[in-house]
C-alpha positions as CSV (number, residue, x, y, z in Angstrom):
1,M,-219.5,163.6,-41.8
2,H,-221.9,165.4,-39.7
3,L,-225.6,164.7,-39.3
4,T,-228.2,165.4,-37.6
5,P,-230.0,162.6,-35.1
6,S,-232.8,162.7,-37.7
7,K,-230.8,161.9,-40.8
8,L,-228.9,159.3,-38.4
9,R,-232.1,157.8,-37.7
10,Q,-233.5,157.8,-41.3
11,N,-230.6,155.4,-42.9
12,I,-229.0,154.1,-39.6
13,Y,-227.7,150.8,-41.0
14,N,-226.1,151.9,-44.3
15,I,-224.6,154.9,-42.2
16,L,-223.1,152.1,-39.7
17,D,-222.2,149.7,-42.8
18,G,-220.3,152.8,-44.2
19,I,-218.5,153.5,-41.1
20,L,-217.2,149.9,-40.9
21,E,-216.0,149.9,-44.9
22,T,-214.3,153.4,-45.1
23,G,-213.3,153.6,-41.1
24,E,-214.5,157.4,-41.6
25,P,-216.2,158.1,-38.2
26,V,-219.6,160.3,-38.5
27,E,-220.3,162.8,-36.1
28,I,-223.8,163.7,-34.8
29,E,-224.4,167.1,-33.0
30,R,-227.0,166.6,-30.3
31,K,-228.1,169.4,-27.6
32,G,-225.1,171.7,-28.8
33,R,-222.4,168.9,-28.5
34,M,-220.6,166.3,-30.7
35,L,-221.1,162.5,-30.6
36,R,-218.8,160.4,-32.8
37,I,-219.5,156.8,-33.9
38,V,-216.2,154.9,-34.8
39,A,-215.5,151.6,-36.1
40,D,-212.6,149.8,-33.3
41,A,-209.9,148.5,-35.1
42,P,-209.9,144.9,-35.9
43,H,-208.9,142.1,-33.7
44,V,-205.7,140.7,-34.6
45,S,-204.7,137.4,-32.7
46,R,-201.5,137.1,-30.3
47,L,-200.5,134.6,-32.6
48,A,-200.6,136.6,-35.9
49,C,-198.2,139.1,-34.4
50,M,-195.7,136.6,-33.5
51,K,-192.1,136.8,-35.7
52,K,-191.6,133.9,-37.7
53,R,-188.6,132.0,-36.6
54,P,-187.8,129.5,-39.1
55,G,-185.3,126.8,-38.4
56,L,-186.2,127.2,-34.9
57,I,-186.5,123.4,-34.5
58,N,-183.1,121.5,-34.9
59,G,-183.7,118.2,-36.5
60,N,-186.9,116.0,-36.9
61,P,-190.0,117.5,-34.7
62,E,-191.1,114.1,-33.9
63,D,-187.8,113.5,-31.9
64,L,-189.4,116.0,-29.4
65,A,-192.1,113.8,-28.8
66,E,-190.0,111.3,-27.5
67,I,-187.7,113.2,-25.4
68,D,-187.3,111.7,-21.5
69,W,-187.0,114.5,-19.2
70,S,-187.4,112.1,-16.0
71,A,-183.8,112.5,-15.1
72,T,-183.7,116.2,-15.0
73,W,-187.1,117.1,-14.0
74,N,-187.9,117.4,-10.0
75,P,-191.7,117.8,-9.0
76,D,-190.6,119.3,-5.9
77,E,-188.4,121.9,-6.8
78,N,-190.9,124.5,-7.9
79,L,-192.4,124.4,-4.3
């Protein structure tokens, strides 16, 4: 859609809502140059992008809370 700045000013909120709903950019001609209003891509969390790994925990997940790592952990090893 191509608009003049005056047309944009008259109906800016409806135009902006339309951009968000349809995703189609709007171009405005100003001083012989084109300006474009574009909606950015919706944010997708990194957690939502993770691959599902069913059965990753073999056994009872409650048993993980009771694991004693003191025999294998060395706090000086990472220095």
